[in-house]
DOSE-824786 format. One line per field, with one value per residue (C-alpha): residue number from 1; residue in one letter; z, y, x negated. Coordinates in pm, 1 decimal. Each point is the difference from the previous one (the first is absolute). Example, Ala and Ser with C-alpha at 12.3 -4.5 7.8 and 13.67 -1.06 7.14 Angstrom:
gukol: c(1/2)
tike: c(A/S)
pz: c(780.0/-66.0)
py: c(-450.0/344.0)
px: c(-1230.0/-137.0)
***
This chain:
gukol: c(1/2/3/4/5/6/7/8/9/10/11/12/13/14/15/16/17/18/19/20/21/22/23/24/25/26/27/28/29/30/31/32/33/34/35/36/37/38/39/40/41/42/43/44/45/46/47/48/49/50/51/52/53/54/55/56/57/58/59/60/61/62/63/64/65/66/67/68/69/70/71/72/73/74/75/76/77/78/79/80/81/82/83/84/85/86/87/88/89/90/91/92/93/94/95)
tike: c(M/A/D/S/R/E/G/S/S/S/G/G/S/L/V/L/L/A/G/A/A/G/A/V/L/G/A/A/G/L/A/V/W/L/L/R/R/A/E/R/H/R/L/G/L/R/Q/L/R/M/L/R/V/S/R/L/V/D/G/Q/V/D/V/P/V/G/S/E/Q/L/H/D/R/V/Q/Q/L/N/R/A/I/D/E/V/R/R/Q/L/E/Q/L/Q/P/Q/G)
pz: c(-4575.1/-31.8/371.2/-4.1/-275.6/177.3/313.0/-168.9/-184.2/294.0/198.4/-263.2/-12.4/374.9/-17.8/-275.7/195.2/315.4/-211.3/-149.9/338.6/143.1/-298.4/70.0/371.5/-71.9/-249.6/255.8/276.3/-234.1/-97.1/359.9/100.4/-303.6/93.6/365.3/-99.5/-246.9/265.2/245.6/-255.1/-85.2/366.9/47.7/-284.0/148.7/327.5/-172.3/-183.1/305.5/172.3/-274.8/-2.1/377.9/-53.0/-267.0/228.2/285.9/-224.7/3.2/-362.9/2.3/276.0/132.0/-108.9/112.9/334.8/-125.3/-126.8/322.9/206.6/-208.9/37.8/375.3/11.8/-206.4/240.6/314.1/-150.8/-60.7/351.6/144.6/-207.4/124.5/362.6/-33.5/-132.9/281.8/259.6/-167.5/34.3/373.6/235.9/170.9/374.4)
py: c(372.3/-380.1/-24.9/237.5/-188.5/-313.7/144.4/157.0/-325.2/-215.2/252.7/-2.1/-369.6/-10.0/253.2/-203.2/-314.4/164.4/128.9/-346.5/-155.0/265.5/-61.2/-373.3/23.7/248.8/-237.5/-279.4/206.3/99.9/-355.8/-119.6/280.4/-76.4/-379.3/79.9/224.4/-247.0/-271.4/224.4/68.9/-371.7/-72.4/263.5/-142.3/-346.9/114.5/166.6/-325.3/-195.5/241.7/-43.4/-377.5/-6.2/210.9/-230.5/-303.9/186.9/74.3/374.4/55.3/299.9/222.2/277.7/345.7/234.7/32.7/-164.7/-310.1/-5.6/2.6/-279.5/-212.1/54.7/-119.5/-291.5/-100.8/61.0/-231.1/-273.1/45.5/-47.3/-304.7/-160.5/101.7/-174.3/-316.7/-5.1/56.3/-318.3/-210.5/70.4/-267.8/114.0/-13.9)
px: c(-9611.3/29.1/56.8/295.0/165.9/-23.8/133.3/295.5/65.6/-8.0/215.1/256.3/31.2/23.9/302.1/151.9/-44.5/149.9/285.6/73.5/-4.2/235.2/236.7/-10.4/64.4/275.9/167.8/-22.3/142.1/280.1/71.0/12.9/241.4/226.8/5.4/86.5/283.0/144.8/-21.1/184.0/252.3/51.7/25.0/267.7/194.4/-29.9/138.9/292.6/69.9/-14.5/244.2/244.0/-30.5/70.0/298.2/134.5/-55.7/187.4/290.4/-69.1/6.4/212.7/-170.5/234.7/-87.2/279.5/166.8/317.9/-189.0/-188.1/313.6/144.5/-313.2/7.5/366.2/-92.2/-280.0/225.3/253.3/-262.6/-135.6/352.6/60.9/-333.4/89.5/347.4/-167.4/-248.1/271.2/185.1/-321.5/-42.7/150.3/311.6/-77.7)
***
């Protein structure tokens, strides 16, 4: 009888130890997953900020949304291109 009590006692502690180890590994895995997800989210926000900053630097604060705004923006860019073309033609030597 004493042997069976020792066997069930050591078997119970082994199950408890395995359960505790599984819980620790599960918690560690969850922590790593959450950290990676948070890092991915942070990098996504950083990319959005960089995009907004580059638009501010380029002077594209008001990004066209509708077709009318897009048409107006295209016309504005075409006028700027024509102006630069005229300036370049004036700089070329007359030959």
